[in-house]
ZAKEVO-225037 format. One record per residue (C-alpha): x, y, z; residue number from 1. Coordinates in steps of 0.001 Angstrom, whole numbers, always signed. Layout:
REM ZAKEVO-225037
    east   north      up resi
       X       Y       Z  NUM
...
//
This chain:
REM ZAKEVO-225037
    east   north      up resi
      +0      +0      +0    1
   +1211   +3519    -795    2
   +2143   +5914   +1944    3
    -616   +8265   +2991    4
    +481  +11834   +2310    5
    -488  +14343   +4985    6
    +709  +17842   +5765    7
   +3104  +18143   +8646    8
   +1516  +19170  +11938    9
   +3963  +22066  +11974   10
   +1887  +23744   +9265   11
   -1099  +24027  +11602   12
   +1074  +25321  +14418   13
   +2619  +27998  +12222   14
    -760  +29318  +11092   15
   -2150  +29203  +14634   16
    +834  +31091  +16034   17
    +542  +33827  +13410   18
   -3190  +34199  +14063   19
   -2860  +34145  +17851   20
    +276  +36257  +18247   21
     +63  +38728  +15406   22
   -3378  +38833  +13808   23
   -5279  +39010  +17106   24
   -3148  +41958  +18229   25
   -3897  +43787  +14977   26
   -7666  +43328  +15185   27
   -8022  +43880  +18921   28
  -10133  +47039  +18489   29
  -12568  +45609  +15948   30
  -14921  +43136  +17677   31
  -16384  +41748  +14445   32
  -13017  +40987  +12856   33
  -11633  +39743  +16197   34
  -14570  +37327  +16448   35
  -13951  +36042  +12903   36
  -10269  +35488  +13668   37
  -11215  +33663  +16873   38
  -13624  +31452  +14898   39
  -10827  +30668  +12440   40
   -8496  +29740  +15298   41
  -11118  +27395  +16752   42
  -11676  +25799  +13335   43
   -7946  +25266  +12822   44
   -7609  +23726  +16294   45
  -10430  +21316  +15404   46
   -8696  +20494  +12109   47
   -5431  +19852  +13962   48
   -7249  +17558  +16373   49
   -8883  +15658  +13488   50
   -5515  +15389  +11748   51
   -3925  +13868  +14862   52
   -6838  +11441  +15145   53
   -6372  +10425  +11496   54
   -2649   +9847  +12040   55
   -3381   +7786  +15138   56
   -5906   +5680  +13234   57
   -3462   +5122  +10377   58
    -698   +4094  +12779   59
   -3061   +1723  +14583   60
   -3902    +104  +11246   61
    -183      -3  +10370   62
    -556   +2394   +7447   63
   +2558   +4367   +6651   64
   +2298   +8166   +6712   65
   +4470  +10535   +4723   66
   +4490  +14138   +5886   67
   +4464  +16638   +3046   68
   +6399  +19823   +3761   69
   +5808  +21796    +578   70
   +3491  +22027   -2396   71
   +6322  +21210   -4778   72
   +7267  +17552   -4676   73
   +8764  +14930   -6913   74
   +6539  +12026   -7916   75
   +8500   +9438   -9839   76
  +10457  +11355  -12458   77
   +7934  +14201  -12799   78
   +8018  +17349  -10752   79
   +4603  +18551   -9755   80
   +4264  +22268   -9126   81
   +1185  +23944   -7759   82
    +819  +27493   -9113   83
    -394  +30515   -7188   84
//
């Protein structure tokens, strides 16, 4: 069976740290935007939790996980690039 490709958990942590440490400070005076940012943080924390649960399930079923660190990766001899 092929390895299951998943983003690294570090990606979630990076986004959460930016939102919590920088974005929240910038929107502190606007309650509507602050609330939206807080909702996004909650959603990302839920996604991180689901991701960890998926990894745990895969490990329990002895499925191999490969963490993907970037959008550009080499598959066989082809390089796959995701544009902006």
